SELODO-819123 format. One line per field, with one value per atom (N, C-alpha, C): atom name; residue in one letter; x, y, z; chain; residue number from 1. Coordinates in pm, 1 decimal. Example, Ala and Ser with C-alpha at 12.3 -4.5 7.8 and 13.67 -1.06 7.14 Angstrom:
site (N	CA	C	N	CA	C)
code (a	a	a	s	s	s)
u (1319.0	1230.0	1320.0	1285.0	1367.0	1290.0)
v (-569.0	-450.0	-330.0	-225.0	-106.0	3.0)
w (780.0	780.0	780.0	708.0	714.0	787.0)
unit (A	A	A	A	A	A)
pos (1	1	1	2	2	2)
END
This chain:
site (N	CA	C	N	CA	C	N	CA	C	N	CA	C	N	CA	C	N	CA	C	N	CA	C	N	CA	C	N	CA	C	N	CA	C	N	CA	C	N	CA	C	N	CA	C	N	CA	C	N	CA	C	N	CA	C	N	CA	C	N	CA	C	N	CA	C	N	CA	C	N	CA	C	N	CA	C	N	CA	C	N	CA	C	N	CA	C	N	CA	C	N	CA	C	N	CA	C	N	CA	C	N	CA	C	N	CA	C	N	CA	C	N	CA	C	N	CA	C	N	CA	C	N	CA	C	N	CA	C	N	CA	C	N	CA	C	N	CA	C	N	CA	C	N	CA	C	N	CA	C	N	CA	C	N	CA	C	N	CA	C	N	CA	C	N	CA	C	N	CA	C	N	CA	C	N	CA	C	N	CA	C	N	CA	C	N	CA	C	N	CA	C	N	CA	C	N	CA	C	N	CA	C	N	CA	C	N	CA	C	N	CA	C	N	CA	C	N	CA	C	N	CA	C	N	CA	C	N	CA	C	N	CA	C	N	CA	C	N	CA	C	N	CA	C	N	CA	C	N	CA	C	N	CA	C	N	CA	C	N	CA	C	N	CA	C	N	CA	C	N	CA	C	N	CA	C	N	CA	C	N	CA	C	N	CA	C	N	CA	C	N	CA	C	N	CA	C	N	CA	C	N	CA	C)
code (x	x	x	x	x	x	x	x	x	x	x	x	x	x	x	x	x	x	x	x	x	x	x	x	x	x	x	x	x	x	x	x	x	x	x	x	x	x	x	x	x	x	x	x	x	x	x	x	x	x	x	x	x	x	x	x	x	x	x	x	x	x	x	x	x	x	x	x	x	x	x	x	x	x	x	x	x	x	x	x	x	x	x	x	x	x	x	x	x	x	x	x	x	x	x	x	x	x	x	x	x	x	x	x	x	x	x	x	x	x	x	x	x	x	x	x	x	x	x	x	x	x	x	x	x	x	x	x	x	x	x	x	x	x	x	x	x	x	x	x	x	x	x	x	x	x	x	x	x	x	x	x	x	x	x	x	x	x	x	x	x	x	x	x	x	x	x	x	x	x	x	x	x	x	x	x	x	x	x	x	x	x	x	x	x	x	x	x	x	x	x	x	x	x	x	x	x	x	x	x	x	x	x	x	x	x	x	x	x	x	x	x	x	x	x	x	x	x	x	x	x	x	x	x	x	x	x	x	x	x	x	x	x	x	x	x	x	x	x	x	x	x	x	x	x	x	x	x	x	x	x	x	x	x	x	x	x	x	x	x	x)
u (84.8	0.0	88.8	52.6	123.4	19.8	64.3	-29.6	44.3	-34.4	20.6	-85.8	-45.2	-136.2	-131.9	-249.9	-262.6	-365.4	-336.5	-432.5	-504.8	-637.2	-720.0	-704.8	-666.8	-643.1	-754.9	-839.0	-946.9	-1041.9	-1071.0	-1153.1	-1292.5	-1346.8	-1479.4	-1472.5	-1354.5	-1340.7	-1365.4	-1413.8	-1438.3	-1579.8	-1598.0	-1729.2	-1739.1	-1847.6	-1878.9	-1770.8	-1722.4	-1624.7	-1496.1	-1428.4	-1306.6	-1332.5	-1447.0	-1480.6	-1494.2	-1556.0	-1572.5	-1437.4	-1352.6	-1219.9	-1134.8	-1144.2	-1069.1	-1115.9	-1246.0	-1300.3	-1255.4	-1255.5	-1209.5	-1061.9	-981.7	-839.3	-815.8	-884.2	-867.5	-909.1	-1013.3	-1063.1	-963.3	-867.8	-768.9	-659.7	-660.9	-561.1	-622.1	-542.1	-586.5	-598.5	-511.7	-508.1	-635.9	-665.8	-774.4	-719.7	-804.5	-765.7	-873.0	-830.1	-924.9	-875.7	-971.2	-942.0	-990.5	-901.2	-937.4	-963.5	-1083.2	-1120.7	-1219.2	-1191.5	-1277.8	-1307.1	-1207.3	-1222.8	-1295.4	-1326.3	-1397.4	-1313.5	-1335.9	-1269.0	-1368.3	-1325.6	-1410.3	-1342.0	-1412.4	-1360.8	-1350.8	-1230.2	-1208.8	-1261.0	-1297.8	-1349.6	-1499.1	-1558.7	-1702.0	-1725.0	-1782.8	-1814.9	-1907.5	-2003.8	-2100.4	-2032.8	-1939.5	-1867.1	-1786.2	-1721.9	-1642.0	-1729.3	-1846.5	-1936.7	-1990.2	-2015.5	-2069.1	-1965.2	-1837.8	-1732.3	-1738.6	-1796.5	-1807.6	-1671.0	-1573.1	-1437.1	-1426.1	-1392.7	-1385.0	-1240.8	-1225.3	-1093.7	-1023.7	-896.7	-819.5	-823.1	-911.5	-920.0	-796.5	-750.5	-640.5	-696.7	-655.8	-699.0	-576.9	-600.4	-494.8	-536.0	-452.5	-475.3	-405.5	-481.4	-427.3	-447.0	-338.3	-342.6	-286.7	-354.1	-310.8	-333.8	-225.1	-237.7	-114.3	-123.7	-6.6	53.7	-26.8	25.0	8.9	20.3	-5.0	87.8	215.2	310.0	272.6	241.5	203.1	70.9	-24.1	-153.7	-135.8	-56.0	-33.2	31.9	132.2	203.5	111.9	38.8	-44.7	-166.3	-231.6	-352.2	-317.3	-209.9	-171.5	-129.9	-61.7	-24.4	-149.5	-250.6	-376.3	-445.4	-453.1	-518.6	-440.4	-308.8	-224.6	-227.5	-258.0	-262.6	-391.2	-485.0	-611.5	-725.2	-703.2	-805.7	-876.8	-803.2	-863.5	-941.4	-934.3	-1005.7	-1134.6)
v (-118.7	0.0	124.3	219.2	346.7	458.7	573.8	685.5	818.2	921.8	1056.1	1158.0	1261.1	1370.8	1473.4	1519.0	1611.9	1719.3	1843.2	1952.4	1974.6	1980.4	2000.0	2144.3	2159.4	2292.1	2338.7	2246.7	2283.5	2378.4	2494.0	2596.1	2547.7	2452.8	2399.5	2272.6	2232.0	2109.6	1986.6	1880.9	1753.4	1756.1	1826.5	1830.6	1717.8	1710.8	1594.9	1561.9	1660.3	1630.8	1569.7	1633.5	1570.9	1438.3	1426.1	1300.1	1188.6	1219.4	1121.1	1081.3	1180.2	1152.1	1072.1	1107.2	1036.1	891.5	869.0	733.2	648.8	707.4	634.8	598.6	692.1	667.0	558.0	568.6	471.0	331.2	322.7	193.1	121.6	194.2	132.0	57.5	67.6	0.1	-118.9	-222.8	-339.0	-304.4	-217.8	-181.4	-111.1	-122.4	-40.9	101.1	199.6	340.1	410.4	466.5	532.3	671.8	757.4	888.7	886.9	925.9	942.3	1091.6	1123.3	1263.3	1271.7	1357.7	1376.3	1245.3	1158.7	1033.5	923.4	946.6	846.7	804.8	682.4	631.1	631.8	683.9	690.9	616.8	524.2	445.3	533.6	551.5	638.2	579.2	453.8	391.9	417.0	489.5	519.7	671.0	721.9	864.5	904.2	819.7	853.2	867.0	776.9	788.8	917.9	950.3	1072.9	1196.7	1196.8	1311.0	1326.4	1214.9	1222.9	1272.5	1272.1	1318.8	1470.4	1543.4	1690.5	1754.9	1721.2	1772.4	1908.9	2010.3	2148.0	2187.4	2297.4	2353.4	2385.2	2349.2	2373.7	2259.3	2161.8	2046.0	1958.5	1900.7	1806.0	1665.1	1582.4	1443.7	1353.2	1227.8	1127.3	1028.4	1012.6	915.5	786.5	676.3	548.1	443.9	380.3	276.7	147.9	36.9	-91.3	-200.6	-264.0	-371.9	-384.6	-467.2	-499.2	-381.8	-281.7	-166.1	-36.9	-49.8	62.7	182.4	157.8	268.1	348.7	279.1	346.4	420.7	357.3	421.1	548.4	540.7	658.0	770.7	738.3	840.5	908.9	830.5	887.5	962.1	904.2	968.0	1091.8	1086.4	1205.1	1318.2	1286.0	1389.8	1452.9	1372.5	1423.9	1517.4	1475.8	1558.6	1688.0	1676.7	1794.7	1893.3	1843.7	1930.6	2013.1	1986.2	2057.9	1976.1	1849.2	1754.4	1800.9	1850.9	1890.0	2018.5	2085.3	2211.6	2208.4)
w (0.0	0.0	0.0	-84.5	-92.2	-83.6	-33.9	-22.9	-36.9	-60.8	-76.9	-38.8	35.0	67.8	-44.2	-84.5	-197.0	-161.1	-198.4	-181.1	-313.7	-307.8	-427.3	-475.6	-602.9	-660.7	-753.0	-799.3	-890.3	-818.1	-877.5	-812.5	-775.7	-852.8	-823.5	-738.5	-700.7	-621.9	-707.6	-643.5	-713.4	-770.3	-881.7	-946.0	-1048.1	-1121.3	-1206.0	-1309.4	-1381.4	-1487.8	-1432.5	-1334.3	-1284.3	-1212.5	-1147.9	-1081.2	-1184.2	-1297.1	-1403.6	-1463.3	-1489.6	-1544.2	-1445.6	-1318.5	-1215.5	-1203.3	-1206.6	-1197.2	-1316.5	-1435.9	-1554.7	-1541.7	-1493.6	-1477.5	-1372.6	-1259.1	-1150.6	-1195.5	-1278.3	-1325.3	-1415.6	-1469.8	-1558.3	-1481.5	-1349.5	-1266.5	-1193.9	-1173.1	-1095.4	-947.7	-900.4	-758.8	-716.0	-586.9	-533.4	-519.9	-547.3	-540.6	-457.6	-345.9	-256.0	-218.5	-188.9	-132.7	10.9	101.3	241.9	262.5	313.8	333.9	449.1	543.9	661.4	733.8	742.8	815.8	740.5	614.1	533.3	413.8	367.2	246.6	131.1	16.6	-102.5	-216.6	-278.0	-389.2	-512.8	-563.7	-679.6	-809.3	-808.7	-930.5	-947.2	-853.0	-856.7	-857.5	-965.5	-974.6	-859.8	-828.9	-723.3	-587.0	-555.5	-428.0	-425.3	-536.3	-540.6	-523.3	-582.3	-570.7	-428.1	-360.6	-224.6	-124.2	-162.4	-71.6	-50.6	-145.5	-136.8	-110.0	-191.3	-174.0	-242.8	-165.8	-214.6	-246.3	-318.1	-346.3	-214.7	-205.7	-84.2	15.4	-6.6	82.9	66.3	175.9	169.1	176.4	81.1	76.0	86.4	116.0	108.5	0.7	-100.8	-207.2	-165.7	-161.4	-115.8	-225.2	-266.9	-370.2	-312.2	-340.1	-286.7	-389.9	-433.8	-530.2	-616.9	-720.8	-801.9	-879.3	-914.2	-987.5	-907.0	-774.7	-684.4	-707.9	-732.7	-754.4	-878.5	-986.6	-1111.2	-1092.5	-1025.9	-1000.7	-918.8	-812.9	-727.9	-807.7	-886.1	-963.6	-1064.6	-1141.6	-1247.7	-1193.0	-1094.5	-1040.6	-959.8	-881.2	-804.7	-898.4	-1008.5	-1105.1	-1165.5	-1195.4	-1249.6	-1150.6	-1025.6	-923.8	-902.0	-892.2	-869.2	-986.4	-1105.5	-1224.0	-1229.4	-1141.5	-1140.7	-1196.4	-1226.6	-1271.6	-1398.5	-1491.5	-1618.3	-1610.3	-1492.4	-1470.1	-1542.5)
unit (A	A	A	A	A	A	A	A	A	A	A	A	A	A	A	A	A	A	A	A	A	A	A	A	A	A	A	A	A	A	A	A	A	A	A	A	A	A	A	A	A	A	A	A	A	A	A	A	A	A	A	A	A	A	A	A	A	A	A	A	A	A	A	A	A	A	A	A	A	A	A	A	A	A	A	A	A	A	A	A	A	A	A	A	A	A	A	A	A	A	A	A	A	A	A	A	A	A	A	A	A	A	A	A	A	A	A	A	A	A	A	A	A	A	A	A	A	A	A	A	A	A	A	A	A	A	A	A	A	A	A	A	A	A	A	A	A	A	A	A	A	A	A	A	A	A	A	A	A	A	A	A	A	A	A	A	A	A	A	A	A	A	A	A	A	A	A	A	A	A	A	A	A	A	A	A	A	A	A	A	A	A	A	A	A	A	A	A	A	A	A	A	A	A	A	A	A	A	A	A	A	A	A	A	A	A	A	A	A	A	A	A	A	A	A	A	A	A	A	A	A	A	A	A	A	A	A	A	A	A	A	A	A	A	A	A	A	A	A	A	A	A	A	A	A	A	A	A	A	A	A	A	A	A	A	A	A	A	A	A	A)
pos (1	1	1	2	2	2	3	3	3	4	4	4	5	5	5	6	6	6	7	7	7	8	8	8	9	9	9	10	10	10	11	11	11	12	12	12	13	13	13	14	14	14	15	15	15	16	16	16	17	17	17	18	18	18	19	19	19	20	20	20	21	21	21	22	22	22	23	23	23	24	24	24	25	25	25	26	26	26	27	27	27	28	28	28	29	29	29	30	30	30	31	31	31	32	32	32	33	33	33	34	34	34	35	35	35	36	36	36	37	37	37	38	38	38	39	39	39	40	40	40	41	41	41	42	42	42	43	43	43	44	44	44	45	45	45	46	46	46	47	47	47	48	48	48	49	49	49	50	50	50	51	51	51	52	52	52	53	53	53	54	54	54	55	55	55	56	56	56	57	57	57	58	58	58	59	59	59	60	60	60	61	61	61	62	62	62	63	63	63	64	64	64	65	65	65	66	66	66	67	67	67	68	68	68	69	69	69	70	70	70	71	71	71	72	72	72	73	73	73	74	74	74	75	75	75	76	76	76	77	77	77	78	78	78	79	79	79	80	80	80	81	81	81	82	82	82	83	83	83	84	84	84	85	85	85	86	86	86	87	87	87)
END
């Protein structure tokens, strides 16, 4: 298991478009991909779970990847989130 703390930079936070793109990206990995936020774990492979997290701009999340391609998943997904998630 690997993890990384990331601050959300997208001005609208985790809205529908970035949540959809993130879920598609996470689904391409064998590893489980979760966001820890406010004491809860959210499955990144589900747009609905990501939307229910209500993650706003400036929020700090922990991205947690666990599985056979966890390092690659963490690197690619964290880079996507840090880039602003497609704004």
